[in-house]
N, C-alpha and C positions, 0 to 999 in steps of 0.2 A: 282479510289478511293484514297483518301489521307490517309496516314498512321499516326497513333498516337503512340508515344513511351512513355512508362512509365519507369522512371529510378528508380533504387533502391538505397537507401542510402549507402549500403555496397560497391557498384561498380560504384558510380556516375561518378568519374573521367574517368574510362575506358569507360563507356557507352557514356559519352559526347565526348570523343575522337573518338569513333567509329561513332557517329552521325555526327561529323564534317567531318570525312573522307568520309562518305556516301554522305553528302551534297556537298562536293567538287567534288566527282566523278560524281554526277548527274547534277551539275550546271555549271561546267567549260567546255568551248568548244573552237573552233577555228572559227574565222570569215573568210569571203572570201578574206580578205587581208593578211591572215596568222598570225593574232595576236590572242593571247590567250584572250578569253572573260571571265571576272571575275565578279561575282555579287558584287554589291556595299556593301552588308552585309559582304561578305568575305574580301573585300579589307579593309573595316573599321576595322574588327577584326584583320587582319594581320598587320595593321599599328603599333600596340602595340607589335608585335612579330618580324617582319622582314621589312627591307627596301624595297621600291618599286623595286629597281634594282635587288633584290634577290627573289622577289615574285614568279616568274615563277619556279625557282628551288625549292622553298618551296612547291609550289602546286604539282609539279611533284613527290615529296617524298610521297604525299598522294594518288597518282593515281595508278591504276593497270599498270603492265608492258605494256599491249597492248595500254592503253591510252597514256602513256609516249612515246611509239614508234610513235604513230600517231601524237602527238604534235611535236616530233623531226623531223619527216619526212616532216611535213608541214612547220615548221618554219626554218629548216636548209637551204632551198633554198633561203630564204629571210634574212638570218642572217646578211650578210654584210650590207644590207640596214637598218637593225634595230639596228646596233651597235650605241650606244650613245642615243638611243631613248627608251622610255618605250615600252616594247614588249607585252603589254596587253591593252585591252580596258575594261572599267568598264560598266557593265550592270546595269541600274537603279534598285532600290529596288523593289522586287515583294512582295506585301502585302499578297499574297496567302500563303506564307510560314511562319509558326509561330511555336514557341515552346509553349506547353501548360503545365503549372505547376499545379499539383493537390495536395491537402493536403494529408499527409501521413495517411492512414486509418488503418495502422497496429498497431499503438500504442493503449494501453488499457486505456481508460479514465474513 
């Protein structure tokens, strides 16, 4: 079952940050070649925030310690080969994931 989140005006920044962190934790992975797999939506967003060469580090700051450890264990053995190369692969956009914006029904009209 897909989950719908409703954001409040008072905490929208914090709630969006939490949603971004949840999305990253649920959608980032490691492929069989040891590269980080990153959704195109996340890479597109990150382009305005961080350089591609620093994307893996930025993503790791959003993950749980167990996820970071798994990524480091998988990629460390291949690190020498990946130096100078992009250490992630982009996964095409998945149209099943969407944000739904609803009108604020709490105001009195």
